[in-house]
C-alpha positions in Angstrom: -14.1 25.9 53.6 -15.0 28.1 56.6 -13.4 27.0 59.9 -15.2 28.2 63.0 -13.3 26.8 65.9 -9.9 25.3 66.7 -9.2 23.3 69.8 -6.1 21.4 70.7 -4.5 20.0 73.8 -1.0 18.4 74.4 -0.2 18.4 70.7 3.6 18.9 70.4 4.2 22.5 71.6 0.6 23.3 72.2 -0.6 22.6 75.6 -4.0 24.2 75.3 -5.7 26.0 72.4 -9.4 27.0 72.2 -10.0 29.6 69.6 -13.2 30.6 67.9 -12.7 32.0 64.4 -15.0 35.0 63.9 -13.3 36.7 61.0 -12.1 35.3 57.7 -8.4 35.9 58.5 -6.8 34.9 61.8 -3.2 35.8 62.6 -1.4 33.6 65.2 1.7 35.2 66.5 4.2 34.6 69.3 7.8 34.2 70.0 10.1 31.3 69.2 9.0 27.9 70.6 5.6 29.4 71.5 3.8 26.6 69.6 2.8 28.3 66.5 3.9 25.6 64.1 2.5 23.0 66.5 -1.0 24.6 66.2 -0.7 24.8 62.4 0.3 21.1 62.2 -2.5 20.2 64.6 -5.0 21.8 62.3 -3.5 20.0 59.3 -3.5 16.6 61.0 -7.1 17.0 62.3 -8.4 17.9 58.8 -6.4 15.4 56.8 -5.2 12.7 59.3 -1.7 13.3 57.8 1.1 13.1 60.3 3.8 15.8 59.9 6.8 14.9 62.0 6.6 11.1 62.2 6.2 8.5 59.5 4.5 5.6 61.3 1.3 5.5 63.3 3.1 3.7 66.1 5.2 6.8 66.5 2.2 9.0 67.1 3.1 9.0 70.9 6.0 11.3 70.0 3.5 14.0 69.0 2.0 14.2 72.6 3.4 17.1 74.6 6.2 16.1 77.0 4.8 15.0 80.4 1.3 14.3 79.0 -0.2 10.9 78.3 -2.5 11.8 75.4 -3.6 14.7 73.3 -6.0 15.7 70.6 -6.8 18.3 67.9 -10.2 19.2 66.6 -11.4 21.7 64.0 -15.0 22.8 63.5 -16.2 23.6 60.0 -19.4 25.4 59.0 -21.6 23.3 56.9 -24.6 25.4 56.0 -26.6 25.9 59.2 -25.0 22.9 60.7 -21.4 22.3 61.8 -19.0 19.4 61.2 -15.9 18.5 63.0 -12.6 16.9 62.1 -10.3 15.5 64.8 -7.3 13.4 65.7 -6.6 11.7 69.0 -3.1 10.9 70.2 -1.4 8.6 70.6 -4.0 6.2 69.2 -4.2 8.1 65.9 -8.0 7.7 65.9 -9.3 10.2 63.4 -12.7 11.5 62.6 -13.2 13.4 59.4 -16.3 14.1 57.4 -16.7 11.8 54.4 -16.9 14.8 52.2 -13.3 15.7 52.9 -12.2 12.9 50.6 -13.5 15.0 47.7 -10.9 17.7 48.4 -7.6 16.2 47.3 -6.3 19.8 47.2 -6.7 20.2 51.0 -3.1 19.2 51.9 -1.8 21.8 49.5 -3.7 24.7 51.0 -2.8 23.6 54.6 0.9 23.5 53.6 1.8 26.2 51.1 5.2 24.7 50.4 3.9 21.3 49.4 3.4 22.0 45.6 6.9 23.4 45.1 8.4 20.3 46.7 6.8 18.0 44.1 8.7 16.7 41.1 7.6 17.5 37.6 5.5 14.4 37.1 3.7 14.8 40.5 3.0 18.5 39.8 1.4 17.6 36.4 -0.7 14.8 37.9 -1.9 17.0 40.7 -2.9 19.8 38.4 -4.7 17.5 36.0 -6.7 16.2 39.0 -7.3 19.7 40.3 -8.7 20.9 37.0 -10.8 17.8 36.5 -8.9 16.8 33.4 -9.3 13.1 33.0 -6.4 11.4 31.2 -7.9 8.2 29.9 -7.3 6.2 26.7 -10.7 7.4 25.5 -10.1 11.1 26.1 -6.6 11.0 24.5 -7.9 9.0 21.6 -10.7 11.4 21.0 -8.2 14.3 20.9 -5.9 12.5 18.4 -8.9 11.6 16.2 -9.9 15.2 16.3 -6.4 16.2 15.1 -6.9 13.8 12.1 -4.6 11.0 13.2 -4.9 7.4 12.0 -7.8 5.7 13.9 -6.4 2.2 13.4 -3.1 3.2 14.9 -4.8 5.2 17.7 -6.7 2.0 18.6 -3.5 0.1 18.7 -1.7 2.6 20.9 -4.6 3.4 23.2 -4.1 0.4 25.6 -0.5 1.6 26.3 -1.9 4.9 27.6 -2.9 3.0 30.8 0.8 2.8 31.5 1.1 6.6 31.0 2.0 9.0 28.2 5.7 8.2 28.3 5.0 4.5 27.7 2.6 5.2 24.9 4.9 7.7 23.3 7.8 5.2 23.5 5.6 2.5 21.9 4.6 4.9 19.0 8.3 5.7 18.4 9.1 2.0 18.3 6.4 1.5 15.7 7.8 4.4 13.7 11.2 2.8 13.9 9.8 -0.5 12.7 8.1 1.2 9.8 11.4 2.9 8.9 13.0 -0.6 9.0 10.3 -1.9 6.7 10.9 1.0 4.3 14.7 0.4 4.4 14.3 -3.4 3.8 12.0 -2.7 0.8 14.1 0.1 -0.8 17.6 -0.9 0.3 18.2 2.7 1.3 18.6 4.6 4.5 15.3 6.2 5.5 15.0 9.9 5.4 11.8 11.9 5.8 12.4 14.2 2.8 13.8 11.3 0.7 10.9 9.0 1.6 8.3 11.5 0.8 9.2 11.5 -3.0 11.0 8.1 -3.3 10.2 6.0 -6.3 11.6 2.7 -7.4 13.7 2.6 -10.5 11.2 1.8 -13.3 12.2 0.6 -16.8 10.9 2.5 -19.7 8.0 0.7 -21.4 6.7 1.5 -24.9 3.0 0.9 -24.2 2.2 1.2 -27.9 4.8 -1.4 -28.9 3.6 -3.7 -26.1 0.1 -3.5 -27.3 1.1 -4.0 -30.9 3.2 -7.1 -29.9 0.2 -8.5 -28.1 -2.0 -7.9 -31.1 0.6 -9.4 -33.5 0.8 -12.6 -31.4 -3.0 -12.8 -31.2 -3.2 -12.4 -35.0 -0.6 -15.2 -35.6 -2.4 -17.4 -33.2 -5.6 -16.9 -35.2 -3.8 -17.5 -38.5 -2.3 -20.7 -37.1 -5.8 -21.8 -36.0 -7.1 -21.0 -39.4 -4.2 -22.8 -41.1 -4.8 -25.9 -38.9 -8.5 -25.8 -39.8 -7.6 -25.5 -43.5 -5.2 -28.4 -43.4 -7.8 -30.5 -41.6 -10.3 -29.6 -44.3 -7.8 -30.5 -47.1 -6.9 -33.7 -45.5 -10.6 -34.6 -45.1 -11.3 -33.7 -48.8 -8.3 -35.7 -50.1 -9.4 -38.7 -48.0 -12.9 -38.3 -49.4 -11.6 -38.0 -53.0 -9.4 -41.1 -52.6 -12.4 -43.0 -51.2 -14.6 -41.8 -54.0 -12.1 -42.8 -56.7 -11.8 -46.2 -55.2 -15.5 -46.5 -55.0 -15.9 -45.3 -58.6 -13.4 -48.0 -59.7 -15.4 -50.7 -57.9 -18.7 -49.4 -59.2 -17.4 -49.0 -62.8 -16.5 -52.7 -62.8 -20.1 -53.6 -61.6 -21.8 -51.1 -63.9 -19.9 -52.5 -66.9 -21.7 -55.8 -66.4 -25.2 -54.5 -67.1 -25.1 -55.4 -70.8 -23.5 -58.8 -70.2 -26.0 -59.6 -67.4 -28.9 -58.4 -69.6 -27.8 -60.7 -72.4 -27.3 -63.6 -70.1 -30.7 -63.0 -68.6 -32.3 -63.0 -72.0 -30.4 -66.2 -72.9 -31.3 -67.9 -69.6 -35.0 -66.8 -69.9 -35.2 -68.2 -73.4 -33.5 -71.5 -72.3 -35.9 -71.7 -69.4 -38.8 -71.3 -71.7 -37.6 -74.2 -73.8 -36.9 -76.4 -70.9 -40.2 -75.7 -69.4 -41.9 -76.8 -72.7 -39.6 -79.7 -72.9 -40.5 -80.8 -69.4 -44.2 -80.4 -70.2 -43.9 -82.5 -73.3 -41.9 -85.2 -71.6 -44.4 -85.3 -68.7 -47.2 -85.8 -71.3 -45.4 -88.7 -72.9 -44.6 -90.2 -69.6 -48.3 -90.1 -68.6 -49.7 -91.0 -72.1 -51.7 -87.8 -72.1 -52.1 -85.7 -75.1 -49.5 -83.1 -75.1 -50.7 -79.9 -73.5 -49.2 -76.7 -72.9 -49.8 -75.7 -69.3 -49.3 -72.1 -68.2 -46.5 -71.0 -65.9 -47.5 -69.3 -62.6 -45.8 -65.8 -62.5 -45.4 -66.2 -58.8 -44.1 -69.7 -58.1 -43.3 -70.7 -61.7 -45.3 -73.8 -61.3 -47.6 -75.2 -64.0 -51.2 -74.0 -63.9 -54.1 -74.3 -66.2 -57.4 -72.4 -66.8 -60.4 -73.9 -65.2 -64.0 -72.8 -65.7 -64.8 -69.1 -65.6 -61.1 -68.2 -66.1 -59.8 -69.5 -62.8 -56.3 -70.8 -62.5 -55.6 -74.1 -61.0 -52.6 -76.4 -60.6 -51.9 -78.3 -63.7 -52.5 -82.0 -63.4 -51.3 -84.1 -66.3 -54.1 -86.3 -67.6 -53.8 -90.0 -66.9 -52.4 -91.7 -70.0 -50.4 -94.6 -71.0 -46.9 -94.1 -69.6 -43.9 -93.6 -71.9 -41.1 -95.5 -70.1 -38.3 -93.6 -71.9 -39.9 -90.2 -71.3 -40.6 -91.1 -67.7 -36.9 -92.0 -67.3 -35.7 -88.7 -68.8 -38.2 -86.5 -66.9 -36.3 -86.1 -63.6 -33.2 -84.9 -65.4 -35.2 -82.5 -67.5 -36.9 -81.1 -64.3 -33.4 -80.5 -62.7 -32.2 -78.7 -65.8 -35.3 -76.6 -65.9 -34.9 -75.7 -62.1 -31.3 -74.8 -62.7 -32.3 -72.4 -65.3 -35.0 -71.0 -63.1 -32.3 -70.3 -60.4 -30.0 -68.9 -63.1 -32.7 -66.5 -64.2 -33.3 -65.4 -60.6 -29.5 -64.8 -60.1 -29.4 -63.0 -63.4 -32.2 -60.7 -62.4 -30.4 -60.0 -59.0 -27.1 -59.4 -60.7 -28.8 -57.1 -63.1 -30.4 -55.1 -60.3 -27.0 -54.8 -58.6 -25.3 -53.7 -61.7 -28.0 -51.1 -62.5 -27.7 -49.8 -58.8 -23.9 -49.6 -59.2 -24.4 -47.7 -62.4 -26.7 -45.2 -60.7 -24.4 -44.8 -57.8 -21.5 -44.4 -60.1 -23.3 -41.7 -62.0 -24.1 -39.8 -58.8 -20.5 -40.0 -57.5 -19.2 -38.8 -60.8 -21.6 -35.9 -60.7 -20.6 -35.2 -57.1 -17.0 -35.1 -57.9 -17.6 -32.8 -60.8 -19.5 -30.4 -58.6 -16.9 -30.2 -55.8 -13.6 -28.3 -56.1 -11.0 -30.9 -56.1 -8.2 -30.9 -53.5 -4.7 -31.6 -54.4 -1.8 -33.1 -52.4 0.2 -30.1 -53.5 -2.4 -27.8 -51.8 -2.0 -29.8 -48.6 1.8 -29.6 -48.8 1.7 -25.9 -49.4 -0.7 -25.4 -46.5 1.6 -27.5 -44.2 4.6 -25.5 -45.2 2.6 -22.3 -44.6 1.7 -23.5 -41.1 5.3 -24.2 -40.3 6.3 -20.7 -41.4 3.5 -19.2 -39.2 4.8 -21.2 -36.2 8.3 -19.8 -36.8 6.9 -16.3 -36.9 4.8 -16.9 -33.8 7.9 -18.1 -31.9 9.7 -14.8 -32.8 6.6 -12.7 -31.9 6.2 -14.6 -28.6 9.9 -14.0 -27.7 9.5 -10.3 -28.6 6.3 -10.1 -26.4 8.0 -11.9 -23.5 10.7 -9.2 -23.5 8.1 -6.5 -23.4 6.1 -8.5 -20.8 9.3 -8.7 -18.6 9.7 -5.0 -18.9 6.0 -4.5 -18.1 6.2 -6.8 -15.1 9.3 -4.9 -13.9 7.5 -1.6 -14.3 4.5 -3.0 -12.4 6.7 -4.3 -9.6 8.4 -0.9 -9.5 5.0 0.7 -9.1 4.0 -1.7 -6.4 7.3 -1.1 -4.6 6.8 2.6 -4.8 3.3 2.2 -3.4 4.5 0.0 -0.6 7.3 2.4 0.2 4.8 5.2 0.4 2.6 3.1 2.7 5.6 2.6 5.0 6.5 6.3 4.9 2.9 7.1 5.7 3.1 4.7 8.6 6.3 6.4 9.8 4.6 9.8 9.6 1.5 8.5 11.3 3.4 6.9 14.2 5.6 9.9 14.6 2.6 12.2 14.7 1.1 10.0 17.4 4.4 10.0 19.3 4.6 13.8 19.0 1.0 14.0 20.2 1.8 11.9 23.2 5.1 13.7 24.0 5.1 16.2 26.9 4.7 19.2 24.5 1.9 17.4 22.6 -1.5 16.4 24.0 -0.1 16.3 27.6 1.1 19.9 26.9 -2.3 20.9 25.5 -4.1 19.3 28.5 -1.5 20.9 30.8 -2.1 24.3 29.2 -5.8 23.8 29.9 -4.9 23.0 33.5 -2.3 25.8 33.8 -4.2 28.6 32.2 -6.7 29.2 35.0 -3.9 28.7 37.6 -1.6 31.2 35.9 -4.4 33.7 35.4 -5.1 33.4 39.1 -1.4 33.9 39.9 -1.3 37.0 37.7 -4.3 38.4 39.6 -2.6 37.6 42.9 0.6 39.3 41.8 -1.3 42.4 40.9 -3.4 42.4 44.1 -0.3 41.8 46.3 2.1 43.9 44.3 4.5 41.0 44.5 6.6 39.4 41.7 4.7 38.0 38.8 4.9 34.2 39.1 3.9 31.6 36.5 4.0 27.8 36.1 5.4 26.7 32.7 4.4 23.7 30.6 7.5 21.8 31.9 6.2 22.3 35.4 9.0 24.8 36.3 8.0 27.8 38.4 9.5 31.1 37.3 9.2 34.7 38.4 9.4 37.8 36.4 12.0 40.0 38.2 12.6 43.7 37.6 14.3 44.2 34.3 12.1 41.6 32.6 14.2 38.5 33.2 12.8 35.2 34.3 14.2 33.7 37.5 13.6 30.1 38.4 12.1 29.3 41.8 15.3 27.7 43.0 17.2 30.9 42.5 14.7 33.1 44.5 15.4 34.4 47.9 13.7 32.8 50.9 11.1 35.6 51.2 10.5 35.5 47.4 9.9 31.7 47.5 7.5 32.2 50.5 5.5 34.7 48.4 5.4 32.3 45.5 4.3 29.4 47.7 1.5 31.6 49.2 0.2 32.6 45.8 0.4 29.1 44.4 -1.4 27.7 47.4 -4.1 30.4 47.1 -4.5 29.6 43.4 -5.0 25.9 44.3 -7.5 26.9 47.0 -9.4 29.1 44.5 -9.5 26.5 41.7 -10.6 23.7 44.1 -13.3 25.8 45.7 -11.9 25.3 49.2 -11.5 29.0 49.9 -9.1 28.0 52.7 -5.5 29.0 53.1 -2.9 28.2 55.9 0.4 30.1 55.8 3.2 29.4 58.3 6.3 31.6 58.9 4.9 34.8 57.4 7.6 36.5 59.6 10.1 35.8 56.8 8.6 38.8 55.1 9.7 42.3 56.0 7.2 44.9 57.3 6.2 45.9 53.8 5.8 42.3 52.7 3.6 41.6 55.7 1.5 44.7 55.0 1.1 43.5 51.3 0.1 40.0 52.5 -2.6 41.3 54.8 -3.9 43.7 52.1 -4.0 40.9 49.6 -5.9 38.6 51.9 -8.2 41.4 52.9 -9.2 41.9 49.2 -9.8 38.1 48.9 -11.9 38.1 52.0 -14.0 41.1 51.1 -14.6 39.6 47.6 -15.7 36.3 49.2 -12.9 34.5 47.5 -11.6 33.1 50.8 -13.6 32.0 53.8 -10.7 31.1 56.1 -7.1 32.1 56.2 -4.8 31.2 59.0 -1.4 33.0 59.4 1.4 31.8 61.7 4.5 33.9 62.4 7.1 34.9 65.0 6.5 38.5 66.2 7.4 40.4 69.3 3.9 41.6 69.6 0.6 41.5 67.8 0.4 44.1 65.1 -2.0 47.0 65.4 -4.3 48.6 62.8 -5.3 45.3 61.3 -8.0 45.3 58.6 -11.6 44.5 59.7 -11.3 41.1 58.1 -8.3 40.1 60.3 -8.3 38.8 63.9 -5.1 38.1 65.9 -4.3 35.5 68.5 -1.2 35.4 70.7 0.5 32.1 71.5 2.7 31.9 74.5 4.2 28.8 76.2 1.9 26.6 74.3 -1.3 28.5 75.1 -3.4 30.6 72.9 -4.7 33.8 74.6 -6.4 37.0 73.7 -4.9 40.1 72.2 -1.8 40.7 74.3 1.8 41.3 73.8 4.6 38.9 74.5 6.3 39.3 77.9 
């Protein structure tokens, strides 16, 4: 940032300043109470709108020089071929700064070299991250943790906490690790220890896998034998039942088959008797009608009397009309009834004969069937039943043996599951602790900080070399230390006033360089001795000649303006609140 002109009026100790900046470095000198710091603060307030000596806007009237009613400060800045201005009006506080100034958050740090060292650790870290353009978002941090091989699921769970800051996310990860340790302890009943948990295994009973398999096979074999025995008993019971039924049937059929001869004899007798009675009825009918005795034929179908007509035809027999025999006529109905009884007897005999012959045939078949089949005995069934009972006893013993082995197997399986679960909890502990470590100050924040600090420290090293001052560095814990003669590190707080001024100057220049502002404002350079002032001007001259700084404003108490200044340095004398040209103090 190249400043080209500074103008101020009635601003604290400055009554009137109107200075054109023709060289990169401008030295403002004067005695005490001359208005040097007032001019420096006027430039700062014009550029940033930031009040220095008051806190509230309503107090801006106190910044107006005593006896005046208002005042202002205005700074002109080169912007290519054009020029921009930044100003502040007192006591209203009305400010006018280019919108582009908002993109230079580092501006207050180069306008006040002591500003950075007054910050606490957290504020220093936050500022450096912003200065180096390092964005701390859940997404960027998650990406770094994923790249380091951490658990994505856990990263996703912790990422929202990053919005509250690294400390909150780190504390949450530690809490999750503690919870995982508690889960491990609840599962194992032991106190968690990282080394112990890495190899912990649940007590596991010894299991003879071969014996277990053999017991399973033995029980399966007995189950099959019992099934076969039940099937055999069922078969025996069915065969015995069938044999009993067959025997009963044979007995019944034997009684029927034994009647064949008797029924045949009775049929023959009844058929002979029927023949006689049929003849007797025919003769009696002839006597009763007076007709000559004839011998009609018997119909084979209806057993009625028929006779042959002409040409061999059969016709119903009609007794010839004749003189009726009263005695024969009286006996005829009884004869007919006797004949009909015999006819029915013959029919019954033939039916009984058919039944007896059928029983004989069935009997023969049943006997043949029984002879072909292997007979079952009740003793076989009894033996099979006793064998089944023995198998069941053996099965109960085998089942008890297997149950013992199964219990051992289940216990072994549960032990394996417990071991696996404990390993999962241990993995969770390790994963959460890894995330906690990554989120701790010396983890990812430290890595990101190192990225931010590396360019700053490199610049500080270069400045130390160019100025021949103490080597200063900013550590990861945000402490500022100097390497003093003898190789020892001395914290900033233990440095002398002039040493701290040098450190502040170099830190402010490093911020200016990294931000691209190329602007540096240093007040009270008179704290340095003559050699220190010479080193300061030589250092700034190198920066100006290399184009690494466009504007540097130096303010200090001197008795007179120094002579023999480098070509890059201009000097302005301040006296009684006025800025004049090169002249000595009165």
